[in-house]
Short mmCIF file of the C-alpha atoms (twelve columns), coordinates in Angstrom:
data_MODEL
# 
_entry.id   MODEL 
# 
loop_
_atom_site.group_PDB 
_atom_site.id 
_atom_site.type_symbol 
_atom_site.label_atom_id 
_atom_site.label_alt_id 
_atom_site.label_comp_id 
_atom_site.label_asym_id 
_atom_site.label_seq_id 
_atom_site.Cartn_x 
_atom_site.Cartn_y 
_atom_site.Cartn_z 
_atom_site.pdbx_PDB_model_num 
ATOM 1  C CA . UNK A 1  8.337  71.208 -27.760 1 
ATOM 2  C CA . UNK A 2  11.550 71.480 -25.706 1 
ATOM 3  C CA . UNK A 3  12.000 74.451 -23.427 1 
ATOM 4  C CA . UNK A 4  15.165 76.510 -23.989 1 
ATOM 5  C CA . UNK A 5  16.029 76.622 -20.268 1 
ATOM 6  C CA . UNK A 6  15.919 72.835 -20.121 1 
ATOM 7  C CA . UNK A 7  18.490 72.629 -22.921 1 
ATOM 8  C CA . UNK A 8  20.762 75.076 -21.085 1 
ATOM 9  C CA . UNK A 9  20.557 73.006 -17.919 1 
ATOM 10 C CA . UNK A 10 21.368 69.792 -19.783 1 
ATOM 11 C CA . UNK A 11 24.358 71.454 -21.470 1 
ATOM 12 C CA . UNK A 12 25.748 72.579 -18.114 1 
ATOM 13 C CA . UNK A 13 25.325 69.115 -16.646 1 
ATOM 14 C CA . UNK A 14 27.045 67.496 -19.610 1 
ATOM 15 C CA . UNK A 15 30.009 69.877 -19.181 1 
ATOM 16 C CA . UNK A 16 30.268 68.911 -15.526 1 
ATOM 17 C CA . UNK A 17 30.179 65.212 -16.330 1 
ATOM 18 C CA . UNK A 18 32.760 65.754 -19.074 1 
ATOM 19 C CA . UNK A 19 35.182 67.401 -16.664 1 
ATOM 20 C CA . UNK A 20 34.609 64.602 -14.176 1 
ATOM 21 C CA . UNK A 21 35.531 62.070 -16.827 1 
ATOM 22 C CA . UNK A 22 38.539 64.171 -17.860 1 
ATOM 23 C CA . UNK A 23 39.792 64.182 -14.246 1 
ATOM 24 C CA . UNK A 24 39.812 60.382 -14.006 1 
ATOM 25 C CA . UNK A 25 42.963 60.012 -16.134 1 
ATOM 26 C CA . UNK A 26 45.109 62.472 -14.175 1 
ATOM 27 C CA . UNK A 27 43.796 60.979 -10.926 1 
ATOM 28 C CA . UNK A 28 44.948 57.531 -11.944 1 
ATOM 29 C CA . UNK A 29 48.235 58.979 -13.212 1 
ATOM 30 C CA . UNK A 30 48.905 60.721 -9.892  1 
ATOM 31 C CA . UNK A 31 48.180 57.541 -7.971  1 
ATOM 32 C CA . UNK A 32 50.612 55.512 -10.055 1 
ATOM 33 C CA . UNK A 33 53.281 58.238 -10.036 1 
ATOM 34 C CA . UNK A 34 53.245 58.824 -6.299  1 
ATOM 35 C CA . UNK A 35 52.941 55.115 -5.496  1 
ATOM 36 C CA . UNK A 36 55.943 54.195 -7.614  1 
ATOM 37 C CA . UNK A 37 57.977 57.048 -6.134  1 
ATOM 38 C CA . UNK A 38 57.253 55.846 -2.601  1 
ATOM 39 C CA . UNK A 39 58.110 52.309 -3.670  1 
ATOM 40 C CA . UNK A 40 61.421 53.531 -5.104  1 
ATOM 41 C CA . UNK A 41 62.204 55.439 -1.903  1 
ATOM 42 C CA . UNK A 42 61.513 52.339 0.167   1 
ATOM 43 C CA . UNK A 43 63.821 50.236 -2.017  1 
ATOM 44 C CA . UNK A 44 66.671 52.772 -2.212  1 
ATOM 45 C CA . UNK A 45 66.458 55.441 0.494   1 
ATOM 46 C CA . UNK A 46 69.705 57.076 -0.638  1 
ATOM 47 C CA . UNK A 47 68.077 58.382 -3.849  1 
ATOM 48 C CA . UNK A 48 64.955 59.719 -2.106  1 
ATOM 49 C CA . UNK A 49 65.857 63.342 -2.878  1 
ATOM 50 C CA . UNK A 50 66.226 62.713 -6.605  1 
ATOM 51 C CA . UNK A 51 63.046 60.669 -6.743  1 
ATOM 52 C CA . UNK A 52 61.097 63.349 -4.878  1 
ATOM 53 C CA . UNK A 53 62.281 66.099 -7.243  1 
ATOM 54 C CA . UNK A 54 61.433 64.019 -10.298 1 
ATOM 55 C CA . UNK A 55 58.039 63.153 -8.804  1 
ATOM 56 C CA . UNK A 56 57.150 66.832 -8.346  1 
ATOM 57 C CA . UNK A 57 58.001 67.547 -11.986 1 
ATOM 58 C CA . UNK A 58 55.793 64.625 -13.021 1 
ATOM 59 C CA . UNK A 59 52.974 65.811 -10.757 1 
ATOM 60 C CA . UNK A 60 53.097 69.213 -12.451 1 
ATOM 61 C CA . UNK A 61 52.742 67.620 -15.888 1 
ATOM 62 C CA . UNK A 62 49.866 65.401 -14.779 1 
ATOM 63 C CA . UNK A 63 48.051 68.359 -13.208 1 
ATOM 64 C CA . UNK A 64 48.333 70.220 -16.517 1 
ATOM 65 C CA . UNK A 65 46.240 67.430 -18.045 1 
ATOM 66 C CA . UNK A 66 43.498 68.032 -15.481 1 
ATOM 67 C CA . UNK A 67 43.559 71.761 -16.185 1 
ATOM 68 C CA . UNK A 68 43.357 71.096 -19.924 1 
ATOM 69 C CA . UNK A 69 40.217 69.035 -19.263 1 
ATOM 70 C CA . UNK A 70 38.696 71.956 -17.385 1 
ATOM 71 C CA . UNK A 71 39.620 74.482 -20.059 1 
ATOM 72 C CA . UNK A 72 38.349 72.224 -22.850 1 
ATOM 73 C CA . UNK A 73 34.969 72.120 -21.131 1 
ATOM 74 C CA . UNK A 74 34.737 75.907 -21.264 1 
ATOM 75 C CA . UNK A 75 35.995 76.143 -24.844 1 
ATOM 76 C CA . UNK A 76 33.601 73.522 -26.218 1 
ATOM 77 C CA . UNK A 77 30.597 75.201 -24.611 1 
# 
C-alpha cells in the first residue's frame, strides 16, 4: 500500500519539474530575442535606441510566459 505522504512528495516534485520544463521555452526565447537585438545594433548602430526599446517590450512578453508556467503549476495542483 502507498503511503499518503509519499504521494504528496511526488506531487510536489512533479510540479517543480513541470515549472522547470515550462521555463525552458521563455529561456530560449530570451536568448534569441536578446541575441538578435545585439546583432541588429552591431549592424546598424544608429537604430540602437529603437531596437533596445522594442527588445524590452519583447522581454516583458516573454517573461509573462514564464510567470504563466509558474501560475499554472499552482493552479493544477
